[in-house]
C-alpha positions as a printed Julia matrix, in Angstrom:
227×3 Matrix{Float64}:
   0.0    0.0     0.0
   1.45   3.41   -0.95
   1.18   6.33    1.43
  -1.18   8.18   -0.9
  -3.9    5.58   -0.45
  -5.07   6.99    2.89
  -5.97  10.22    1.07
  -7.89   8.71   -1.82
 -11.56   9.69   -1.7
 -11.36  11.14    1.81
 -13.45  14.15    0.69
 -15.93  12.28   -1.48
 -18.92  14.56   -2.1
 -17.35  17.62   -0.47
 -16.62  21.11   -1.81
 -13.25  22.81   -1.8
 -11.95  26.23   -2.78
  -8.83  26.37   -4.96
  -7.11  29.7    -4.41
  -4.97  30.88   -7.32
  -2.73  33.91   -6.96
  -4.09  36.66   -9.19
  -4.51  40.33   -8.2
  -8.29  39.84   -8.0
  -7.81  38.33   -4.54
  -7.18  41.88   -3.35
 -10.7   42.85   -4.43
 -12.38  40.09   -2.41
 -13.5   39.62    1.17
 -11.87  36.25    1.83
 -13.21  35.75    5.36
 -15.42  32.93    4.06
 -12.33  30.8     3.46
 -12.11  30.13    7.21
 -15.22  27.96    6.83
 -14.08  26.1     3.7
 -11.63  23.36    2.75
  -8.96  25.39    0.97
  -6.18  24.53   -1.49
  -3.34  27.02   -1.65
  -0.7   27.08   -4.36
   2.81  28.43   -4.95
   3.45  31.67   -3.01
   0.02  31.99   -1.39
   1.85  32.16    1.95
   2.56  35.83    1.14
  -1.14  36.51    1.7
  -1.87  34.54    4.88
  -1.72  37.51    7.23
  -3.46  39.91    4.86
  -6.26  37.57    3.84
  -6.72  35.84    7.18
  -6.94  32.2     6.12
  -4.78  29.08    6.08
  -5.08  26.21    3.6
  -5.72  22.58    4.45
  -3.88  21.51    1.3
  -1.04  23.05   -0.7
   0.3   22.28   -4.18
   3.47  23.49   -5.91
   5.22  22.0    -8.94
   7.25  24.8   -10.53
  10.99  24.39   -9.85
  11.6   28.13   -9.52
   8.83  28.55   -6.97
  10.04  25.55   -5.0
  13.59  26.85   -4.93
  12.61  30.44   -4.11
  10.2   29.34   -1.37
  11.95  26.38    0.24
  11.94  27.74    3.79
   8.32  28.89    3.64
   7.04  25.68    2.07
   8.94  23.52    4.53
   7.3   25.41    7.39
   3.71  25.1     6.16
   1.51  23.23    8.61
  -0.79  21.6     6.07
  -0.77  18.64    3.71
   1.61  19.47    0.86
   1.84  17.97   -2.62
   5.14  18.96   -4.21
   6.82  18.03   -7.45
   9.5   15.43   -6.89
  11.86  17.91   -8.56
  12.37  19.27   -5.02
  13.3   15.94   -3.43
  16.89  17.06   -2.82
  15.95  20.12   -0.78
  12.42  19.56    0.57
  12.21  15.98    1.85
   9.01  14.05    2.39
   7.61  13.96    5.92
   4.28  13.32    7.6
   2.67  16.26    5.8
   4.71  16.34    2.59
   4.05  14.17   -0.43
   6.3   14.12   -3.48
   4.37  13.73   -6.73
   5.95  12.6    -9.98
   5.48  15.48  -12.41
   8.11  14.57  -14.99
   6.74  11.18  -16.06
   2.98  11.53  -15.65
   1.19   8.44  -17.05
  -1.77  10.43  -18.41
  -2.72  13.97  -19.37
  -5.13  14.01  -16.4
  -4.08  11.66  -13.62
  -6.84  10.32  -11.4
  -4.29   8.31   -9.4
  -1.77  10.87   -8.22
   0.39   8.18   -6.63
   1.41   7.36  -10.2
   2.03  10.97  -11.24
   0.51  14.36  -11.94
   0.6   16.24  -15.23
   1.78  19.81  -14.71
  -0.43  21.09  -17.51
   1.46  24.42  -17.8
  -0.23  25.71  -14.64
  -0.19  24.73  -10.97
  -3.98  25.06  -10.95
  -4.22  22.04  -13.23
  -1.98  20.0   -10.94
  -4.13  20.99   -7.97
  -7.29  19.93   -9.81
  -5.85  16.43  -10.25
  -5.11  16.29   -6.53
  -8.62  17.52   -5.69
 -10.13  14.84   -7.92
  -8.05  12.14   -6.22
  -9.24  13.34   -2.81
 -12.81  12.97   -4.03
 -14.14  16.52   -4.09
 -17.36  16.79   -6.08
 -17.14  20.56   -6.47
 -14.1   22.8    -6.83
 -14.58  26.56   -6.7
 -11.76  28.56   -8.29
 -10.91  32.07   -7.13
  -7.97  34.32   -7.97
  -7.49  32.73  -11.39
  -7.32  36.01  -13.31
  -5.81  34.36  -16.4
  -4.24  37.59  -17.69
  -0.6   38.6   -17.51
   1.79  41.37  -18.46
   5.06  39.94  -19.76
   7.72  40.19  -22.44
   9.04  37.34  -24.55
   7.57  33.99  -25.54
   5.39  31.64  -23.49
   7.39  29.47  -21.06
  10.49  31.65  -21.46
  12.34  32.48  -18.25
  12.44  36.18  -17.45
  13.83  38.34  -14.68
  11.13  40.61  -13.29
  12.55  43.92  -12.1
  10.24  46.12  -10.08
   6.9   45.07   -8.59
   5.02  42.03   -9.87
   1.81  43.17  -11.64
   0.47  39.67  -12.22
  -0.09  38.37   -8.7
  -1.75  39.54   -5.5
   1.56  40.66   -4.0
   4.09  42.95   -5.73
   6.79  40.8    -4.11
   5.5   37.55   -5.63
   8.06  37.38   -8.45
   9.08  41.03   -8.27
  12.29  42.83   -7.49
  14.74  40.78   -9.5
  13.3   37.27   -9.21
  13.05  34.9   -12.15
   9.8   33.39  -13.39
   8.52  31.45  -16.37
   6.22  33.31  -18.74
   2.68  31.89  -18.77
   1.44  29.68  -21.58
  -2.25  30.47  -21.76
  -2.94  28.36  -24.85
  -1.69  25.17  -23.26
  -3.2   26.14  -19.9
  -6.62  26.45  -21.51
  -6.14  23.09  -23.2
  -5.47  21.61  -19.77
  -8.52  23.3   -18.26
 -10.77  21.81  -20.94
  -9.46  18.37  -20.08
 -10.0   18.97  -16.36
 -13.58  20.11  -16.93
 -14.34  17.03  -19.02
 -12.77  14.73  -16.43
 -14.8   16.21  -13.58
 -18.08  16.29  -15.48
 -17.65  12.71  -16.7
 -18.72  11.45  -13.3
 -21.02  14.23  -12.12
 -18.48  16.58  -10.55
 -17.99  20.23  -11.43
 -15.52  23.08  -11.42
 -16.85  26.61  -10.91
 -14.84  29.71  -11.7
 -15.75  32.38   -9.15
 -12.78  34.62   -9.9
 -13.68  38.31   -9.78
 -13.42  39.63  -13.37
 -11.5   36.54  -14.47
 -10.52  36.24  -18.13
 -10.72  32.44  -18.39
 -13.75  31.21  -20.36
 -13.3   27.45  -19.92
 -15.23  26.79  -16.71
 -18.78  27.58  -15.64
 -18.83  31.05  -14.09
 -20.19  31.76  -10.63
 -20.42  34.66   -8.17
 -18.42  33.91   -5.03
 -20.74  36.09   -2.95
 -23.71  33.94   -3.91
 -21.86  30.67   -3.33
 -20.49  31.6     0.07
 -23.2   33.99    1.29
 -21.03  37.07    1.39
């Protein structure tokens, strides 16, 4: 029995909120997250004090984020799913699971013990984890799906000055390196995720404030969470 098996289906029929990292988070009252099962991703820890919530689950697969955030990620007191690319500097422990993201057996992996497809966006990786845990509804927030950048998709760039693409100007700002987004491939991944969820009666709702993604069913977070 692999150590992932205890997690499989543990949230069957439940709802979770997947918090992406777009600037729209700053326009939301996120107090409702204290009552929800929350997935955080990448550098969401920069917003814990400001937004007043803490995730139950955390996902990060990008090597640059993992390297830039090693100390913060290691200190997170939640269940963490991290690309095995970080095995040399963030070891597995009782809360930390390494997921194979370099040899995923399928484009959407329902058994994350075998691998997870990165899908050009951490949100897609987190959706595979959420499906494995059994959630019947995933509500997305903070997935603005619009970026200011120079160069080609997936190209590594140094971002001087404040970061305009995330909720914190320090996210990738002030001389850090990041990989340009690839929205075409990200949208391809999102279509696959939607089909996978809906194939067995589950759904993904996009409740991002003024989000630019058109793949998922749109929803108003205030109506969902009674804000």
